[in-house]
C-alpha positions as CSV (number, residue, x, y, z in Angstrom):
1,M,64.3,176.1,37.2
2,G,60.9,176.7,38.8
3,D,57.7,175.9,37.8
4,G,56.7,179.0,36.4
5,H,54.1,179.8,39.1
6,G,54.5,183.5,40.5
7,S,52.4,185.3,43.2
8,A,49.4,185.6,41.4
9,G,46.3,184.0,43.2
10,A,44.0,181.3,41.8
11,G,42.0,182.6,38.7
12,Q,44.5,185.4,38.2
13,E,47.0,185.6,35.3
14,D,50.5,184.6,36.1
15,P,52.7,187.1,34.3
16,L,55.8,185.4,35.1
17,G,54.8,181.9,34.3
18,A,53.8,183.3,30.9
19,G,57.0,184.8,30.4
20,W,60.0,183.2,32.1
21,Q,60.7,180.6,29.7
22,R,60.7,183.1,26.9
23,H,63.0,185.6,28.7
24,R,65.2,183.5,30.7
25,P,67.8,183.2,27.9
26,A,68.2,187.3,28.0
27,V,68.3,187.1,31.7
28,F,71.1,184.7,31.7
29,G,72.9,186.3,28.6
30,V,73.1,189.8,30.4
31,A,74.5,187.9,33.5
32,Y,77.0,186.0,31.4
33,R,77.9,189.1,29.4
34,L,78.8,190.9,32.8
35,L,80.3,188.1,34.7
36,G,82.2,185.9,32.1
37,S,81.1,182.5,33.9
38,V,78.7,180.0,33.2
39,A,78.1,179.1,37.0
40,D,77.7,182.7,37.8
41,A,75.4,183.4,35.4
42,E,73.2,180.5,36.4
43,D,73.7,181.9,39.9
44,V,72.3,185.3,39.0
45,T,69.5,183.8,36.7
46,R,68.0,181.7,39.8
47,D,68.3,184.8,42.2
48,V,66.2,186.7,39.3
49,W,63.7,183.9,39.5
50,L,63.5,183.9,42.9
51,R,62.9,187.7,43.2
52,A,60.5,187.7,40.4
53,A,58.5,184.8,42.0
54,G,58.0,187.0,45.2
55,A,57.3,190.1,43.4
56,D,54.1,191.7,42.3
57,L,54.5,191.7,38.7
58,R,50.9,192.5,37.6
59,E,51.6,196.3,36.9
60,V,55.0,195.5,35.0
61,G,54.5,196.6,31.7
62,D,57.5,194.9,30.2
63,L,58.5,191.8,31.8
64,R,61.4,191.5,29.8
65,S,63.1,194.6,30.4
66,W,62.2,194.2,34.5
67,L,64.0,190.8,34.4
68,V,67.0,191.9,32.4
69,T,67.4,195.2,34.6
70,V,67.3,193.0,37.8
71,A,69.9,190.3,36.1
72,A,72.0,193.4,35.1
73,R,72.0,195.0,38.6
74,R,72.5,191.5,40.6
75,A,75.5,190.6,38.2
76,S,76.9,194.0,38.7
77,T,76.7,193.7,42.7
78,A,78.2,190.1,42.2
79,A,81.2,191.6,40.4
80,R,82.0,194.3,42.4
81,S,81.9,191.8,45.6
82,A,84.1,189.3,43.8
83,C,86.7,192.0,43.2
84,A,89.2,193.2,45.9
85,C,88.5,196.9,44.5
86,P,88.2,199.5,47.2
87,P,84.9,201.0,47.9
88,G,84.1,203.5,45.5
89,T,85.7,202.0,42.8
90,P,83.7,202.0,39.3
C-alpha cells in the first residue's frame, strides 16, 4: 500500500511513515462503514494515502484524526457521486 514515505526531506522525521500502518485500519474502517463495500473502502484508503503522502503533515497535531477526516470526506463524496440523487439531497 505504499512505502511509508511522505513529503519529508532527508534528515527530517516522516510523520506519515511513522503513523500510516498504525492508523490505516481506522481509515479503512470509516470508509467501509460509510460505503459498505470492501473494494470501495480500499479505493478510499488508497486515495487517503496518496493525499497524505503529498501533504505537508509536519504541523498536523493528530495524524489519526486528520487521516480519518480525509477518509470520511472522501467516502462521503464517493457515496454521493455513486447515488442517482438530485443535487442538494443529503
